Short mmCIF file of the C-alpha atoms (twelve columns), coordinates in Angstrom:
data_MODEL
# 
_entry.id   MODEL 
# 
loop_
_atom_site.group_PDB 
_atom_site.id 
_atom_site.type_symbol 
_atom_site.label_atom_id 
_atom_site.label_alt_id 
_atom_site.label_comp_id 
_atom_site.label_asym_id 
_atom_site.label_seq_id 
_atom_site.Cartn_x 
_atom_site.Cartn_y 
_atom_site.Cartn_z 
_atom_site.pdbx_PDB_model_num 
ATOM 1   C CA . UNK A 1   301.902 145.225 211.594 1 
ATOM 2   C CA . UNK A 2   304.882 145.791 209.272 1 
ATOM 3   C CA . UNK A 3   304.404 142.377 207.661 1 
ATOM 4   C CA . UNK A 4   300.697 142.846 206.982 1 
ATOM 5   C CA . UNK A 5   300.620 146.567 206.281 1 
ATOM 6   C CA . UNK A 6   303.884 147.229 204.477 1 
ATOM 7   C CA . UNK A 7   305.715 144.074 203.396 1 
ATOM 8   C CA . UNK A 8   302.815 142.231 201.742 1 
ATOM 9   C CA . UNK A 9   301.751 145.117 199.492 1 
ATOM 10  C CA . UNK A 10  302.591 146.459 196.052 1 
ATOM 11  C CA . UNK A 11  306.092 146.777 197.469 1 
ATOM 12  C CA . UNK A 12  306.548 143.092 196.607 1 
ATOM 13  C CA . UNK A 13  305.684 143.837 192.964 1 
ATOM 14  C CA . UNK A 14  308.138 146.735 192.879 1 
ATOM 15  C CA . UNK A 15  310.788 144.481 194.396 1 
ATOM 16  C CA . UNK A 16  310.209 141.661 191.894 1 
ATOM 17  C CA . UNK A 17  312.351 141.198 188.826 1 
ATOM 18  C CA . UNK A 18  316.041 140.886 188.133 1 
ATOM 19  C CA . UNK A 19  318.421 143.002 190.173 1 
ATOM 20  C CA . UNK A 20  321.472 144.521 188.502 1 
ATOM 21  C CA . UNK A 21  324.827 142.880 189.103 1 
ATOM 22  C CA . UNK A 22  327.549 144.942 190.733 1 
ATOM 23  C CA . UNK A 23  331.187 143.949 190.908 1 
ATOM 24  C CA . UNK A 24  332.139 146.820 193.233 1 
ATOM 25  C CA . UNK A 25  329.451 145.986 195.807 1 
ATOM 26  C CA . UNK A 26  328.224 149.576 196.005 1 
ATOM 27  C CA . UNK A 27  326.567 149.725 192.539 1 
ATOM 28  C CA . UNK A 28  328.935 152.494 191.411 1 
ATOM 29  C CA . UNK A 29  329.579 150.316 188.336 1 
ATOM 30  C CA . UNK A 30  325.868 150.077 187.380 1 
ATOM 31  C CA . UNK A 31  324.087 152.629 185.180 1 
ATOM 32  C CA . UNK A 32  320.596 153.145 183.787 1 
ATOM 33  C CA . UNK A 33  320.329 154.337 180.199 1 
ATOM 34  C CA . UNK A 34  317.020 156.086 179.584 1 
ATOM 35  C CA . UNK A 35  315.090 156.880 176.400 1 
ATOM 36  C CA . UNK A 36  316.684 160.349 176.181 1 
ATOM 37  C CA . UNK A 37  320.162 158.796 176.199 1 
ATOM 38  C CA . UNK A 38  321.032 159.835 179.726 1 
ATOM 39  C CA . UNK A 39  323.439 157.586 181.641 1 
ATOM 40  C CA . UNK A 40  322.282 157.668 185.264 1 
ATOM 41  C CA . UNK A 41  324.350 156.073 188.057 1 
ATOM 42  C CA . UNK A 42  322.263 153.364 189.757 1 
ATOM 43  C CA . UNK A 43  322.531 154.903 193.258 1 
ATOM 44  C CA . UNK A 44  321.088 158.160 191.851 1 
ATOM 45  C CA . UNK A 45  318.320 156.634 189.698 1 
ATOM 46  C CA . UNK A 46  314.742 156.821 190.929 1 
ATOM 47  C CA . UNK A 47  313.405 153.305 190.962 1 
ATOM 48  C CA . UNK A 48  309.774 154.111 191.793 1 
ATOM 49  C CA . UNK A 49  307.792 156.628 189.766 1 
ATOM 50  C CA . UNK A 50  305.247 159.026 191.288 1 
ATOM 51  C CA . UNK A 51  302.221 156.879 190.385 1 
ATOM 52  C CA . UNK A 52  303.778 153.741 191.889 1 
ATOM 53  C CA . UNK A 53  304.714 155.655 195.056 1 
ATOM 54  C CA . UNK A 54  301.219 157.146 195.366 1 
ATOM 55  C CA . UNK A 55  299.560 153.731 194.929 1 
ATOM 56  C CA . UNK A 56  301.961 152.104 197.403 1 
ATOM 57  C CA . UNK A 57  301.397 154.784 200.042 1 
ATOM 58  C CA . UNK A 58  297.615 154.642 199.610 1 
ATOM 59  C CA . UNK A 59  297.670 150.880 200.094 1 
ATOM 60  C CA . UNK A 60  299.906 151.123 203.182 1 
ATOM 61  C CA . UNK A 61  297.802 153.910 204.732 1 
ATOM 62  C CA . UNK A 62  294.610 151.911 204.130 1 
ATOM 63  C CA . UNK A 63  296.150 148.793 205.661 1 
ATOM 64  C CA . UNK A 64  297.450 150.684 208.715 1 
ATOM 65  C CA . UNK A 65  294.029 152.302 209.149 1 
ATOM 66  C CA . UNK A 66  292.283 148.926 208.876 1 
ATOM 67  C CA . UNK A 67  294.787 147.292 211.218 1 
ATOM 68  C CA . UNK A 68  294.191 149.887 213.928 1 
ATOM 69  C CA . UNK A 69  290.407 150.007 213.569 1 
ATOM 70  C CA . UNK A 70  289.853 146.270 213.197 1 
ATOM 71  C CA . UNK A 71  292.627 144.830 215.388 1 
ATOM 72  C CA . UNK A 72  290.101 142.968 217.548 1 
ATOM 73  C CA . UNK A 73  288.263 141.383 214.608 1 
ATOM 74  C CA . UNK A 74  288.671 137.573 214.801 1 
ATOM 75  C CA . UNK A 75  289.467 137.305 211.078 1 
ATOM 76  C CA . UNK A 76  292.246 139.886 211.355 1 
ATOM 77  C CA . UNK A 77  293.501 138.229 214.546 1 
ATOM 78  C CA . UNK A 78  293.734 134.915 212.679 1 
ATOM 79  C CA . UNK A 79  295.713 136.567 209.886 1 
ATOM 80  C CA . UNK A 80  298.044 138.203 212.416 1 
ATOM 81  C CA . UNK A 81  298.619 134.853 214.108 1 
ATOM 82  C CA . UNK A 82  299.453 133.183 210.772 1 
ATOM 83  C CA . UNK A 83  302.160 135.764 210.013 1 
ATOM 84  C CA . UNK A 84  303.643 135.973 213.535 1 
ATOM 85  C CA . UNK A 85  305.935 133.001 212.887 1 
ATOM 86  C CA . UNK A 86  307.563 134.782 209.963 1 
ATOM 87  C CA . UNK A 87  307.756 138.138 211.742 1 
ATOM 88  C CA . UNK A 88  309.373 136.491 214.775 1 
ATOM 89  C CA . UNK A 89  312.449 135.794 212.600 1 
ATOM 90  C CA . UNK A 90  312.961 139.499 211.884 1 
ATOM 91  C CA . UNK A 91  315.460 141.639 213.792 1 
ATOM 92  C CA . UNK A 92  314.209 143.233 216.987 1 
ATOM 93  C CA . UNK A 93  312.809 146.725 216.357 1 
ATOM 94  C CA . UNK A 94  314.620 149.810 217.562 1 
ATOM 95  C CA . UNK A 95  313.422 153.322 218.344 1 
ATOM 96  C CA . UNK A 96  313.949 155.567 215.320 1 
ATOM 97  C CA . UNK A 97  315.270 158.746 216.939 1 
ATOM 98  C CA . UNK A 98  314.961 160.616 213.631 1 
ATOM 99  C CA . UNK A 99  311.198 160.224 213.848 1 
ATOM 100 C CA . UNK A 100 311.089 161.642 217.377 1 
ATOM 101 C CA . UNK A 101 313.579 164.435 216.633 1 
ATOM 102 C CA . UNK A 102 311.379 165.712 213.778 1 
ATOM 103 C CA . UNK A 103 308.202 165.975 215.839 1 
ATOM 104 C CA . UNK A 104 307.241 169.549 216.766 1 
ATOM 105 C CA . UNK A 105 307.243 170.260 220.489 1 
# 
């Protein structure tokens, strides 16, 4: 589900392009200089604007919705099967306690 609904989305476009080089390893030596002359430390710089985030979230929500509603569709099953080999190489998932801790009782 993560591969089809999150990984293979506009996220790939946002991830594309050259990455800055850091000699410290923590990017504390990398800065963004914007059109107003501000020097923004890389770890503090927003790398996705509001429109990109909105479009990404809409695509992910639509894919999750489709995945859940159409999971038994043979075409979707075939797509899932094609990507299972890649997904099998990922780390095993873990429970995200932060997600559970934030749910109202």
